[in-house]
Structure formats: structure tokens, C-alpha cells
VEXDREN-2710 file (C-alpha; in Angstrom, 1 decimal):
% VEXDREN-2710
k/r/px/py/pz
1/MET/75.7/225.7/65.6
2/ARG/72.1/223.7/66.4
3/ILE/72.3/221.5/69.6
4/LEU/69.5/219.1/70.7
5/VAL/70.4/217.6/74.7
6/VAL/67.9/215.0/75.4
7/GLU/68.6/214.4/79.3
8/ASP/66.1/213.3/81.6
9/GLU/68.1/214.8/84.7
10/VAL/66.4/217.8/84.7
11/GLN/69.2/220.2/86.0
12/LEU/72.2/218.3/84.1
13/ALA/70.5/219.3/80.8
14/GLU/70.2/222.9/81.8
15/ALA/73.5/222.9/82.9
16/VAL/75.1/221.0/79.5
17/ALA/72.5/223.7/77.9
18/ARG/73.9/226.5/79.7
19/GLY/77.1/226.2/78.9
20/LEU/77.0/225.2/75.3
21/ARG/74.7/228.5/75.0
22/ARG/78.3/230.1/76.1
23/GLU/79.9/229.0/73.6
24/GLY/77.9/230.4/71.2
25/MET/75.5/227.7/70.1
26/ALA/71.8/227.3/69.7
27/VAL/70.5/225.0/71.8
28/ASP/67.2/223.1/72.5
29/VAL/66.5/220.9/75.6
30/ALA/64.1/217.0/75.9
31/THR/63.7/215.4/79.2
32/ASP/63.1/212.2/77.8
33/GLY/62.8/209.7/74.8
34/ASP/59.4/210.6/73.5
35/GLU/59.9/214.3/73.6
36/GLY/63.7/213.7/72.0
37/TYR/63.2/211.8/69.4
38/ARG/59.9/214.2/68.2
39/LYS/62.5/217.3/67.8
40/ALA/65.4/215.2/66.7
41/ALA/62.9/213.9/63.6
42/LEU/61.7/217.3/63.2
43/THR/64.6/219.6/63.1
44/ARG/67.7/219.5/61.7
45/TYR/70.1/219.5/64.4
46/ASP/74.1/219.7/64.2
47/VAL/74.1/216.6/66.7
48/VAL/71.9/215.5/69.2
49/VAL/73.5/215.0/72.4
50/LEU/71.4/211.1/73.6
51/ASP/71.4/210.3/76.9
52/ARG/71.2/206.5/76.4
53/ASP/68.8/206.0/79.1
54/LEU/65.4/207.7/78.8
55/PRO/62.2/207.4/80.2
56/GLY/59.8/206.2/77.3
57/MET/61.3/206.5/74.5
58/ASN/65.5/205.3/75.1
59/GLY/68.1/206.7/73.8
60/ASP/69.0/203.3/72.1
61/GLU/65.9/203.4/69.9
62/ILE/66.4/206.7/69.3
63/CYS/69.7/206.1/68.0
64/ARG/68.5/203.6/66.0
65/ARG/65.5/205.4/64.5
66/LEU/67.4/208.8/63.1
67/THR/69.7/206.1/61.4
68/ASP/67.6/204.0/59.3
69/GLU/65.9/206.9/58.6
70/GLY/69.0/209.0/57.1
71/VAL/68.4/211.6/59.7
72/LEU/72.3/213.7/58.9
73/THR/72.4/214.7/62.8
74/ARG/75.7/213.5/65.0
75/VAL/74.3/212.2/67.5
76/MET/76.8/212.0/71.0
77/MET/75.8/209.0/73.1
78/LEU/76.3/210.1/77.5
79/THR/76.2/207.0/79.9
80/ALA/76.8/206.3/83.1
81/SER/78.4/203.2/81.9
82/GLY/81.7/203.5/80.0
83/THR/82.8/199.7/79.8
84/VAL/83.9/199.2/76.1
85/GLU/81.1/196.7/75.2
86/ASP/78.3/199.9/76.3
87/LYS/80.6/201.9/74.1
88/VAL/80.7/199.2/71.1
89/SER/76.9/198.3/71.0
90/GLY/76.8/201.9/71.0
91/LEU/78.5/203.0/68.4
92/ALA/77.2/199.7/66.6
93/LEU/73.8/201.4/66.8
94/GLY/74.6/204.6/64.4
95/ALA/75.5/207.5/67.4
96/ASP/79.1/208.6/66.0
97/ASP/80.6/209.6/69.4
98/TYR/80.1/207.6/73.5
99/LEU/80.6/209.5/76.7
100/ALA/81.0/208.6/79.4
101/LYS/79.2/209.7/83.2
102/PRO/81.0/212.0/85.1
103/PHE/82.3/213.6/82.4
104/ALA/84.4/217.5/81.9
105/PHE/82.6/219.6/80.4
106/ALA/85.3/221.1/78.0
107/GLU/86.0/217.4/76.4
108/LEU/82.1/217.6/76.1
109/VAL/82.3/220.7/74.1
110/ALA/85.1/219.6/72.2
111/ARG/83.7/216.8/71.2
112/VAL/80.9/218.4/69.4
113/ARG/82.4/221.2/68.2
114/ALA/84.5/217.9/66.6
115/LEU/80.7/216.3/65.7
116/GLY/80.1/219.2/64.1
117/ARG/82.6/220.0/61.9
118/ARG/81.1/216.3/60.1
119/THR/78.6/218.2/59.0
120/THR/77.8/217.0/55.0
121/PRO/79.9/218.6/53.3
122/ALA/82.1/219.1/56.3
123/ALA/83.5/222.3/58.0
124/PRO/86.8/222.7/58.4
125/PRO/87.8/224.7/61.5
126/VAL/88.9/228.0/59.9
127/LEU/86.7/229.2/57.3
128/SER/88.1/232.0/54.4
129/ALA/86.6/234.3/52.4
130/GLY/88.2/237.1/51.1
131/ASN/90.4/238.6/54.2
132/ILE/88.6/237.3/56.7
133/GLU/88.5/234.5/58.3
134/LEU/86.4/232.8/61.6
135/ASP/88.0/230.1/63.9
136/SER/85.2/228.6/64.9
137/SER/87.5/226.6/67.9
138/LYS/88.7/230.2/69.4
139/ARG/85.8/232.1/68.6
140/THR/87.0/234.2/66.4
141/VAL/86.8/237.1/63.3
142/THR/89.9/238.8/61.9
143/ARG/89.3/240.9/58.5
144/SER/93.1/241.6/57.3
145/GLY/94.2/240.1/59.9
146/GLU/92.5/242.5/62.5
147/LEU/90.2/241.3/65.2
148/ILE/86.1/241.6/65.4
149/ASP/84.0/241.7/68.5
150/LEU/81.2/239.8/67.4
151/THR/78.2/238.5/69.9
152/ARG/77.4/234.7/69.8
153/LYS/74.2/235.5/67.2
154/GLU/76.6/238.0/65.3
155/PHE/79.5/234.9/65.4
156/GLY/76.5/232.4/63.9
157/VAL/75.5/234.5/61.4
158/LEU/78.3/235.0/59.6
159/GLU/79.4/231.3/60.6
160/THR/76.4/230.5/59.2
161/LEU/77.1/232.5/56.0
162/MET/80.5/231.3/55.5
163/MET/79.4/227.4/55.3
164/ALA/77.6/228.2/52.5
165/ASP/79.8/229.4/51.1
166/GLY/78.2/232.0/48.2
167/ALA/75.2/230.4/48.4
168/VAL/72.0/232.0/49.3
169/VAL/71.3/231.5/52.7
170/SER/67.0/232.5/54.0
171/SER/66.3/234.6/56.6
172/GLU/63.9/231.6/58.2
173/GLU/67.3/228.7/57.8
174/LEU/69.3/231.5/60.2
175/LEU/66.2/232.3/62.7
176/ASP/66.8/227.8/62.8
177/ARG/70.6/227.5/62.4
178/VAL/71.3/229.5/65.2
179/TRP/68.7/229.9/67.0
180/ASP/66.5/227.8/69.3
181/GLU/62.9/226.3/69.7
182/ASN/62.3/229.8/71.4
183/ALA/62.7/232.5/68.7
184/ASP/59.8/234.2/67.6
185/PRO/59.3/233.5/63.5
186/PHE/57.6/236.6/63.2
187/THR/60.8/238.6/64.9
188/THR/62.5/240.9/63.2
189/THR/65.8/239.7/65.4
190/VAL/67.6/238.0/62.2
191/ARG/67.2/241.8/59.9
192/VAL/68.7/243.5/63.1
193/THR/71.8/241.4/63.9
194/MET/72.4/241.5/59.9
195/MET/72.4/245.1/60.6
196/THR/74.7/245.5/63.5
197/LEU/77.1/242.6/61.9
198/ARG/77.5/244.1/58.6
199/ARG/78.1/248.0/61.0
200/LYS/80.8/245.6/62.4
201/LEU/83.0/243.9/60.1
202/GLY/83.4/247.1/58.3
203/GLU/83.5/247.9/54.2
204/PRO/83.1/246.9/51.7
205/ALA/80.5/245.1/52.7
206/ILE/80.7/241.6/52.2
207/ILE/76.7/240.3/53.0
208/ASP/74.8/241.0/49.9
209/THR/70.4/241.3/50.7
210/VAL/69.3/238.6/47.7
211/VAL/65.0/240.1/47.9
212/GLY/62.7/238.0/49.1
213/SER/65.3/235.2/49.4
214/GLY/67.6/235.6/51.9
215/TYR/71.5/237.0/51.8
216/ARG/74.9/236.0/51.1
217/ILE/78.6/236.2/50.3
218/ASP/78.6/238.7/47.8
219/PRO/81.3/237.1/45.4
220/ASN/82.3/239.9/44.1
221/VAL/83.5/241.4/47.3
222/LEU/85.5/238.7/47.6
223/GLY/86.3/238.6/43.9
224/ALA/87.7/242.1/44.0
225/GLU/89.5/241.9/47.4
226/ALA/91.3/238.4/46.3
227/GLU/92.6/240.9/43.2
228/GLY/93.4/243.0/45.2
229/ALA/95.4/241.0/47.2
230/GLY/97.6/238.7/44.1
231/THR/98.1/242.5/42.8
232/ARG/99.8/243.8/46.2
233/GLN/102.5/240.9/46.7
END
């Protein structure tokens, strides 16, 4: 999941970013409204955590512009005021959720995850492909009931591929969805992560390389596994 945090309190922004990264999310940070709007307009984020009171372009204007431009990113507004009137006005601008400061970090994470599942098309909390299950909220992956220990990046790559439902995902898109803006576009990190992920998932291999295009969950392997499960019942 790719997140943008737009918050002018630098310490708070960095704390939120660190916490979300520990939850396995790729996080970019902007500390003023102009930078926040530029990043949100150029990059496809799943969720923008947006402070309402920002230097430069304020949070209300950013939210209004993203809504008017049809950007599909979900917006969670943060504000020091938690009155009903403020919540109503924020939601009326196109925000998808509203959280008053100070907030419990666990609540922020839960709300960000909930918004992330409301992508287009909506993503279920538990993804399944053959005998593999991925639980986004618990951050767990199992194959035939056996728990598989994945790094945050390996988990993110697998989640992105499973959400694509058999469609090909390019290395560039994986880099964009799983890593943050500091990732080197010429790095071999996607290929290396894919190698370790395949090894951990075991045989038969379920991730197919489509030469010149990217990667996908192999529908032939998954179909064979499903037929085998049906035969054993």
C-alpha cells in the first residue's frame, strides 16, 4: 500500500511515516501544501493522510482539487479541531475520513487500512489464490495452512500481485506500489525481492514471469491446485 503523509509538523510527520512503514506500507512525506498537492497529483497513492492546516496550499484546497480532478486516492483529513461542524465540512470537500488530533496511532493505522481496501475495485481484507491466503490486516501469508515468514517488501509484492487477480504487473508498477519515492528506478531490488519471495512460497511456483512485461500469479498453477483440492475432497 502506498501512502502520502502531508503534515507540516515535521516530527509528527516523521513519526507517522515510521509507524506506517513498520506496518509494511510504502510512505512518502510532504511538509507543506504545495509539495503535498504536487505529489498527490503525480503519484497514484492508495491513501493521503492530509493535515487540514498547512503552509502554502491548505488541506481543504488540496482535497477539493483532488476531488475535482477525479483522483481516486482516498483522503483522510487530520485536524486539531474535532467538532461535528469541522467533520461535516471536511467530508463535504471530498475527504473519505476525518481524524482529530491527538489520535491513537492504532486507530490511524486501522483507518488507513480500511480506506486502502476501498480502492477501485475494492480489495477484500483476505486475498486468496489457490492454496495461498494473504491477510492484509494481520500481515500474514499461509500456503496450505502453513505460515510463511515474509519481509515487508516481499509481502507488499505478493499483495500487489494477488490484487491484480492474474493480470500482469510490471517491475515499474511494483516499484511504484511497494517502495517509496526514494527507490532507485534502475535498481535490481524488485528482481531480487521476487527471487526470495518465490523461494519462500515454495513449489509449485505460483509467480510467472512474462518476458518484457512483468509478473503475474500463474493461473495454470492455481487452476491445477484447485482441481487437486477438489479431487481430494
